[in-house]
C-alpha positions in Angstrom: 11.3 75.5 41.4 8.8 73.7 43.5 8.7 69.9 44.2 5.6 69.5 42.2 7.1 71.2 39.2 10.2 69.1 39.5 8.1 66.0 39.5 6.3 67.1 36.4 9.6 67.9 34.7 10.9 64.4 35.4 8.2 62.6 33.4 9.3 61.1 30.1 8.7 63.4 27.1 6.6 61.8 24.3 6.3 63.2 20.9 2.8 64.3 19.8 1.0 62.1 17.4 1.1 63.3 13.8 -2.1 64.2 12.2 -3.6 61.7 9.9 -4.8 62.2 6.3 -8.2 63.2 7.6 -6.8 65.7 10.2 -7.2 63.3 13.1 -4.5 61.5 15.0 -3.1 58.1 13.8 -3.9 55.1 16.0 -2.0 51.9 16.3 -3.1 49.1 14.1 -4.6 46.1 15.9 -4.3 43.9 12.8 -1.3 43.2 10.6 -1.3 44.7 7.2 -2.3 42.1 4.5 0.4 41.1 2.1 0.1 40.2 -1.6 1.1 36.6 -0.7 -1.5 36.3 2.0 -4.2 37.7 -0.2 -3.3 35.3 -3.0 -3.3 32.3 -0.6 -6.6 33.4 0.8 -8.0 33.7 -2.8 -6.8 30.2 -3.6 -8.4 28.8 -0.5 -11.7 30.5 -1.4 -11.5 29.0 -4.9 -11.0 25.5 -3.3 -14.0 26.0 -1.0 -16.1 27.4 -3.9 -15.1 24.4 -5.9 -16.2 22.1 -3.1 -19.6 23.8 -2.9 -20.0 23.7 -6.6 -19.1 20.0 -6.8 -21.5 19.2 -3.9 -24.3 20.8 -5.9 -23.2 19.4 -9.3 -23.2 15.8 -7.9 -26.8 16.5 -6.6 -26.0 15.5 -3.0 -29.1 16.7 -1.2 -31.8 15.6 1.2 -34.0 14.5 -1.7 -31.3 12.1 -3.0 -30.8 10.6 0.4 -34.5 10.3 1.0 -35.0 8.5 -2.3 -32.3 6.1 -1.3 -34.0 5.2 2.0 -35.9 2.4 0.3 -32.7 1.0 -1.2 -31.1 1.0 2.2 -33.9 -1.0 3.8 -33.9 -3.4 0.9 -30.1 -3.8 1.1 -30.3 -4.5 4.9 -32.9 -7.2 4.2 -30.7 -8.8 1.5 -27.5 -8.8 3.5 -29.0 -10.5 6.6 -28.3 -13.0 8.0 -24.5 -12.7 7.5 -22.8 -15.6 5.9 -19.3 -16.1 7.4 -16.8 -18.5 5.8 -15.9 -21.6 7.7 -13.4 -21.0 10.5 -10.5 -22.6 8.8 -11.0 -20.6 5.6 -11.6 -17.4 7.5 -8.4 -17.8 9.4 -6.5 -18.5 6.2 -7.9 -15.3 4.6 -7.1 -13.2 7.7 -3.6 -14.6 8.1 -2.9 -14.0 4.3 -4.0 -10.4 4.6 -2.0 -9.7 7.8 1.1 -11.4 6.2 0.9 -9.1 3.2 0.4 -6.0 5.3 3.3 -6.8 7.7 5.7 -7.7 4.9 4.7 -4.6 2.9 5.3 -2.3 5.9 8.7 -3.9 6.6 9.6 -3.4 2.9 8.6 0.3 3.1 10.7 0.8 6.2 13.7 -0.8 4.5 13.4 1.3 1.4 12.4 4.5 3.2 15.3 4.7 5.7 18.1 5.2 3.1 15.9 7.4 1.0 15.2 9.6 4.0 18.8 9.9 4.9 19.6 11.0 1.3 16.6 13.4 1.3 17.4 15.1 4.6 19.4 18.4 4.5 21.5 17.6 7.5 22.7 14.2 6.3 23.1 14.9 2.6 25.1 17.9 1.4 24.8 17.1 -2.3 21.8 19.1 -3.6 21.1 17.0 -6.7 21.1 13.7 -4.7 18.7 15.2 -2.2 16.4 16.4 -5.0 16.3 13.0 -6.7 15.5 11.3 -3.4 12.7 13.8 -2.7 11.3 13.2 -6.2 11.3 9.4 -5.8 9.4 9.8 -2.5 6.8 12.1 -4.1 6.3 9.8 -7.0 5.8 6.8 -4.8 3.2 8.7 -2.9 1.4 10.1 -5.9 1.0 6.8 -7.9 -1.9 4.8 -6.5 -1.1 1.4 -5.1 -3.5 -0.2 -7.5 -1.2 0.8 -10.4 1.8 -0.9 -8.6 -0.4 -3.9 -8.1 -1.3 -4.1 -11.8 2.3 -4.0 -12.8 3.4 -6.5 -10.1 0.6 -8.8 -11.1 2.1 -9.0 -14.6 5.4 -10.0 -13.0 4.5 -12.3 -10.1 0.9 -13.3 -10.9 -1.8 -14.0 -8.4 -0.2 -14.2 -4.9 1.1 -12.4 -1.9 4.2 -11.0 -3.6 2.0 -8.7 -5.7 0.4 -7.1 -2.7 3.7 -6.8 -0.8 5.3 -4.9 -3.6 2.3 -2.7 -4.3 1.7 -1.6 -0.7 5.4 -1.5 0.1 6.4 0.8 -2.8 3.4 3.1 -2.4 4.1 3.3 1.4 7.5 4.7 0.7 5.8 8.0 -0.3 4.5 8.6 3.2 7.1 6.8 5.4 10.0 8.3 3.5 8.7 11.8 3.9 8.0 11.5 7.6 11.4 9.8 8.2 13.2 12.6 6.3 11.4 15.3 8.4 12.3 13.4 11.6 16.0 13.3 10.6 16.0 17.0 9.8 14.6 17.8 13.3 17.2 16.0 15.4 19.5 17.7 17.9 22.8 18.2 16.1 24.8 18.3 19.4 25.5 14.6 19.7 26.4 14.3 16.0 28.8 17.3 16.3 30.5 15.7 19.3 31.0 12.5 17.4 32.4 14.4 14.4 34.8 16.3 16.7 36.0 13.0 18.0 36.9 11.8 14.5 33.8 9.6 13.7 33.1 8.9 10.1 29.7 9.8 8.5 28.3 6.2 8.9 29.4 6.2 12.6 27.7 9.6 13.1 24.4 8.3 11.6 24.5 5.1 13.6 25.6 6.7 16.9 23.8 10.1 16.9 21.1 10.2 14.2 19.3 6.9 14.3 19.0 6.7 18.1 17.2 10.1 18.2 14.7 9.3 15.4 14.0 5.7 16.6 10.8 6.5 18.4 9.5 8.4 15.3 10.5 5.5 13.1 8.6 3.0 15.1 5.5 5.2 15.5 5.4 6.0 11.7 5.8 2.3 10.8 2.9 1.3 13.1 0.7 4.1 11.7 1.5 2.9 8.2 0.6 -0.6 9.2 -2.9 0.5 10.1 -3.3 2.4 6.8 -2.0 -0.6 4.7 -4.5 -2.9 6.4 -7.4 -0.6 5.5 -6.4 -0.2 1.9 -5.4 -3.9 1.4 -9.0 -4.7 0.5 -8.8 -2.5 -2.6 -6.0 -4.7 -4.0 -8.3 -7.7 -4.0 -10.2 -6.2 -7.0 -7.0 -6.5 -9.1 -6.1 -10.0 -8.1 -4.3 -9.8 -4.7 -5.3 -12.7 -2.5 -6.7 -12.3 0.9 -9.8 -10.8 2.4 -10.0 -8.2 -0.3 -10.1 -10.8 -3.1 -12.8 -12.8 -1.3 -14.8 -9.6 -0.8 -14.4 -8.6 -4.5 -15.6 -12.1 -5.5 -18.6 -11.9 -3.3 -19.6 -8.5 -4.6 -19.1 -9.7 -8.2 -21.6 -12.5 -7.6 -24.0 -10.3 -5.6 -23.6 -12.5 -2.6 -24.2 -9.6 -0.1 -24.5 -11.8 3.0 -21.0 -13.1 2.4 -19.7 -9.7 1.3 -21.0 -7.9 4.4 -19.7 -10.7 6.6 -16.2 -10.3 5.2 -16.5 -6.5 5.4 -17.4 -6.9 9.1 -14.3 -9.1 9.7 -12.1 -6.5 7.9 -13.6 -3.8 10.0 -13.0 -5.7 13.3 -9.5 -6.5 12.1 -8.8 -2.8 11.5 -10.1 -1.9 15.0 -7.9 -4.5 16.6 -4.8 -3.4 14.7 -5.5 0.2 15.6 -5.8 -0.6 19.3 -2.7 -2.8 19.4 -0.5 -0.4 17.4 -1.8 2.5 19.6 -0.9 0.6 22.7 2.6 -0.2 21.4 3.2 3.5 20.4 2.1 4.7 23.8 4.3 2.1 25.6 7.4 3.0 23.5 6.9 6.7 23.8 6.4 6.4 27.6 9.5 4.3 27.9 11.5 6.8 25.9 10.2 9.7 28.0 10.9 7.9 31.2 14.4 7.1 30.1 15.1 10.7 29.2 13.9 12.1 32.6 16.0 9.7 34.7 19.3 10.9 36.2 22.2 10.2 33.9 24.9 10.3 36.6 24.9 8.5 39.8 27.5 8.8 42.6 30.1 6.1 42.4 31.9 6.9 45.7 30.6 7.8 49.1 30.8 11.3 50.5 33.8 11.9 52.8 32.6 14.2 55.6 34.5 15.4 58.6 33.0 17.6 61.3 35.3 20.4 62.4 35.3 20.6 66.2 34.7 23.9 67.8 33.0 25.5 64.8 29.4 26.0 63.9 29.8 25.0 60.3 27.0 22.9 58.8 27.2 19.8 56.7 28.5 21.7 53.7 31.5 23.1 55.6 32.2 19.7 57.1 32.1 18.1 53.6 34.5 20.7 52.3 36.9 20.2 55.2 36.8 16.4 54.8 37.5 16.7 51.1 40.4 19.0 51.7 42.0 16.7 54.3 41.5 13.8 51.9 43.3 15.5 49.1 46.9 14.2 49.0 48.1 17.5 47.5 46.9 19.4 50.5 49.7 20.7 52.9 50.3 18.8 56.1 50.6 15.2 56.9 49.4 12.8 54.3 46.6 10.4 55.3 47.7 6.9 56.2 46.4 4.0 54.0 43.3 2.5 55.5 42.3 5.7 57.4 38.8 7.0 57.0 40.1 10.1 55.2 42.0 8.1 52.6 40.6 8.6 49.0 38.4 5.7 47.9 39.4 3.8 44.8 37.4 4.9 41.7 34.5 2.6 40.8 34.3 1.2 37.3 31.3 2.7 35.4 29.0 0.5 33.5 28.9 1.0 29.7 25.8 -1.1 29.0 22.5 -0.2 30.6 21.0 -2.4 33.3 18.4 -5.0 32.5 15.4 -3.2 34.0 11.7 -3.7 33.1 11.9 -1.1 30.3 14.8 -2.9 28.6 13.1 -6.3 29.0 9.9 -5.0 27.5 11.7 -3.6 24.5 13.5 -6.9 23.9 10.2 -8.8 24.1 8.5 -6.5 21.5 11.6 -6.8 19.3 11.5 -10.6 19.4 7.7 -10.7 18.8 8.1 -8.4 15.8 10.9 -10.4 14.3 8.9 -13.6 14.8 5.8 -12.0 13.1 7.9 -10.8 10.1 9.5 -14.3 9.7 6.2 -16.1 9.9 4.6 -13.6 7.4 7.4 -14.1 4.9 7.1 -17.9 5.3 3.3 -17.7 4.8 3.7 -15.8 1.5 6.6 -18.0 0.3 8.9 -15.0 -0.2 12.3 -16.0 -1.3 15.3 -14.6 -3.2 14.6 -17.0 -6.0 11.1 -15.5 -6.5 12.5 -12.0 -6.5 15.3 -12.8 -8.9 12.9 -14.5 -11.3 10.6 -11.5 -11.2 13.4 -9.1 -11.8 14.2 -10.7 -15.1 10.7 -9.7 -16.5 10.7 -6.2 -15.1 11.9 -4.4 -18.2 9.6 -6.3 -20.6 6.7 -5.5 -18.3 7.7 -1.9 -18.2 7.7 -1.8 -22.0 4.0 -2.9 -22.0 3.1 0.4 -20.2 5.1 2.7 -22.5 4.5 4.9 -24.4 1.3 6.3 -22.9 -1.9 6.1 -25.0 -5.6 7.0 -24.8 -7.1 4.1 -26.7 -9.5 6.5 -28.5 -11.3 7.6 -25.4 -9.5 10.9 -24.6 -12.7 12.8 -24.1 -14.1 10.2 -21.7 -10.8 10.2 -19.7 -10.9 14.0 -19.3 -14.6 13.9 -18.3 -14.0 11.1 -15.8 -10.9 12.9 -14.3 -13.1 16.0 -13.8 -15.7 13.8 -12.0 -12.9 12.4 -9.8 -11.9 15.9 -8.8 -15.5 16.8 -8.1 -15.8 13.7 -5.9 -12.6 14.6 -4.0 -13.7 18.3 -3.5 -17.2 17.4 -2.4 -15.9 14.6 0.0 -13.3 17.0 1.5 -16.0 19.6 2.0 -18.3 17.1 3.8 -15.3 15.9 5.9 -14.5 19.5 6.9 -18.0 20.3 7.9 -18.2 17.2 10.1 -14.6 17.1 11.4 -14.5 20.7 12.6 -17.1 20.3 15.4 -16.0 16.8 16.2 -12.4 17.8 16.4 -13.2 20.8 18.6 -15.2 18.7 21.0 -12.3 16.2 21.1 -9.8 18.9 22.1 -9.2 19.0 25.8 -8.5 22.8 25.8 -11.9 23.5 24.2 -14.3 21.4 26.3 -14.3 21.3 30.1 -15.2 17.7 30.6 -12.5 15.1 30.1 -15.1 12.4 29.5 -16.7 14.4 26.7 -13.3 14.8 25.1 -12.5 11.1 25.4 -15.9 10.2 24.0 -15.4 12.2 20.9 -11.8 11.0 20.5 -13.2 7.4 20.6 -15.8 8.3 18.0 -13.2 9.7 15.7 -11.1 6.6 16.2 -14.0 4.3 15.3 -14.7 6.3 12.1 -11.1 6.2 11.2 -11.0 2.4 11.5 -13.7 2.0 8.8 -12.1 1.3 5.4 -13.4 3.7 2.8 -13.9 0.8 0.4 -16.6 -0.7 2.7 -18.3 2.7 2.9 -18.1 3.0 -0.9 -19.6 -0.5 -1.4 -22.5 0.3 0.9 -23.2 3.7 -0.7 -23.0 2.2 -4.2 -25.7 -0.3 -3.3 -27.8 2.3 -1.5 -27.5 5.4 -3.8 -26.5 3.6 -7.0 -23.5 3.9 -9.2 -21.9 7.3 -9.6 -20.2 10.1 -7.8 -22.7 10.5 -5.0 -21.5 7.2 -3.4 -17.9 8.2 -3.8 -18.4 11.7 -2.3 -20.3 10.3 0.7 -17.8 7.6 1.3 -14.9 10.1 1.2 -16.7 12.6 3.3 -17.3 10.1 6.2 -13.9 8.6 5.8 -12.2 12.0 6.0 -13.7 12.6 9.4 -11.4 10.0 11.0 -8.1 11.6 9.8 -9.2 15.2 9.6 -11.0 15.2 12.9 -7.9 13.8 14.7 -5.6 16.4 13.0 -8.0 19.2 14.0 -8.1 18.1 17.6 -4.3 17.8 17.8 -3.9 21.3 16.2 -6.3 22.9 18.7 -4.5 21.2 21.7 -1.0 22.3 20.5 -1.6 26.0 20.5 -0.1 28.4 23.0 -2.5 28.7 26.0 -1.4 32.2 26.9 -3.9 34.2 24.7 -6.8 32.0 25.8 -5.9 32.5 29.5 -5.7 36.2 28.9 -9.2 36.3 27.5 -10.6 34.2 30.3 -9.0 36.6 32.8 -10.8 39.4 31.1 -14.1 37.6 31.6 -14.6 36.2 28.1 -17.0 33.4 27.6 -16.0 30.0 26.3 -17.2 30.6 22.7 -15.4 34.0 22.7 -12.2 32.3 23.8 -12.6 29.6 21.1 -13.2 32.0 18.2 -10.9 34.7 19.5 -7.8 32.9 20.8 -7.9 29.1 20.0 -9.2 28.8 16.4 -7.3 31.8 14.9 -4.0 30.3 16.1 -4.8 26.8 15.0 -6.2 27.9 11.7 -3.0 27.8 9.6 -2.4 24.2 10.7 -6.0 23.3 10.0 -5.7 24.7 6.5 -2.6 22.6 5.9 -4.3 19.5 7.1 -7.3 20.3 4.9 -5.2 20.6 1.7 -3.4 17.3 2.7 -6.8 15.7 3.1 -7.8 16.9 -0.4 -4.5 15.4 -1.8 -5.4 12.1 -0.1 -9.0 12.2 -1.4 -8.0 12.6 -5.0 -6.0 9.4 -4.8 -8.8 7.7 -2.9 -11.4 8.8 -5.4 -9.4 7.1 -8.1 -9.4 3.9 -6.1 -13.1 4.0 -5.2 -14.0 4.2 -8.9 -13.0 0.6 -9.1 -16.1 -0.5 -7.1 -18.4 1.8 -9.1 -18.2 5.0 -7.1 -17.6 7.1 -10.2 -14.6 8.7 -11.7 -11.5 7.7 -13.6 -10.8 4.7 -11.5 -13.4 2.7 -13.5 -11.5 3.5 -16.7 -8.3 2.3 -14.9 -9.8 -1.0 -14.0 -11.3 -1.6 -17.4 -8.0 -0.8 -19.2 -6.2 -3.3 -17.0 -8.7 -6.0 -17.7 -8.5 -5.7 -21.4 -4.7 -5.3 -21.3 -4.6 -1.7 -22.5 -1.6 -0.8 -20.3 -0.8 2.4 -22.2 -4.2 3.7 -21.1 -3.3 2.8 -17.6 -0.1 4.9 -17.9 -2.2 7.8 -19.2 -4.6 7.6 -16.3 -1.7 7.5 -13.9 -0.1 10.6 -15.4 -3.4 12.5 -15.3 -4.0 11.7 -11.6 -0.3 12.4 -10.9 -0.6 15.9 -12.4 -3.7 16.7 -10.3 -2.0 15.4 -7.1 1.2 17.4 -7.7 -0.9 20.5 -8.4 -2.7 20.2 -5.1 0.5 19.3 -3.2 2.3 22.4 -4.7 -0.6 24.5 -3.6 -0.5 23.1 -0.1 3.2 23.8 0.2 2.8 27.3 -1.0 -0.1 28.1 1.4 1.8 26.6 4.4 4.8 28.7 3.5 2.7 31.9 3.3 0.9 31.2 6.6 4.0 29.9 8.5 
């Protein structure tokens, strides 16, 4: 046998490819085989997109409608100028009242959400029914609009800050509690297991291992919710909650557009300032936590004992080993004399509490400022245990006013207005998607080359996000008239802020490996985006889109209060004429729609996970 034949014989033997149905050879599939669940989820998404397009056309949102409204826009600009700001003292009182309500409501939501989150998390609650009840309470708080809580609280506490605190605080539990529960479920179980092995009780495990890990997430979520509460606080003014929202509602009711737009501008600037301050606090806290985790945990407490061995060529390591061996009292030979250089040093006492460095001082300053702000806000709103106890006595009589649900003889109108609300939400989500996809892509640093361009679009998204949707709805109602067009346009522009940020974050969080592979093969930038970046971020984008639709259904209900169409107008009228059973019916109808969309979102995320 020759060498060449031997080399040929050593090659691995591969089985021939089996002929396919058509007589040819099978080739490896480059795409995964579609499943029944994937096809069903894709069909559901196509139905949602088709519903958005149909709603867009049914509401008659087109160029002609916008062109016809150009004259109204010019007339509105002429009537609102010059702006009429309140006197400085009155303006400061309104701003301080609004901030006090928002701060106390956010603190209340944190206090209520933390135990609910611990009961709803799988790793802290073993009992399944308790966990299910906690999750249900969180979902109900998120699904019921804050206006409904405000209407009920207004019956108990009347016109004042307590109504706004309870309405915003209880509704915020829906978001804060869910994010807190998710954060608790994602902790590292190692420290908790160590405490449990040492004999720690369950409360000690939570206090010593769970809460320290989720503290950054707790603070960041609370600050984010503070921004949201400030933007939606203006809506509560239309149901009697004092502050900037109430002054804005009074100005709109009297057609005092210079005063209304001045107050809207103050609210807008206040939202921008709160967004900037809370963002700076979040970045500072997260930077401190990251820096604390990357520092060395152990520092030498004793000096190194080195001894150079004469007549050897050993390096520092050998000298150190020799010195350590001679310093060991158990080593054979003469024991070292006390006071000699080779004698073992006395062990240093390790500190239990951390040092007072700049990071710890900064945290203490933020804590003291936060505590002072909360105390001052509670004092401004005159919140006391006596007020809460007095209101608790009328809780059940007030609850009886809302039960049982009723329609008041307008069942057909309620169904038609609910359908209009769904159309507004679908059309607004479609507009937001069309605008947020390019803006989010240009804001992602792994899509555009220029860092300045990415920061510019990030700033633009942040500015849009700071505009309250109520202000957009008021402007579009004046420009385009009463109806669903104003609500859809307001939701569409308002969705860009949240959806654009989520799209940019999803694009930046993908694995860069496939994109680098395409770049190495000579692919152009648009080929890299559509071939490696967008397909991997698309499941997350779909989840964010369905979440935005869920949010827009609730927002469309609220915008109906200012004349932007939908079932919100029926909700406000029923509350004004004390038809509270109708209010309950409206809440249940909106709740059913929200739960349907939320269930669809959970199913689609599970399929594409």
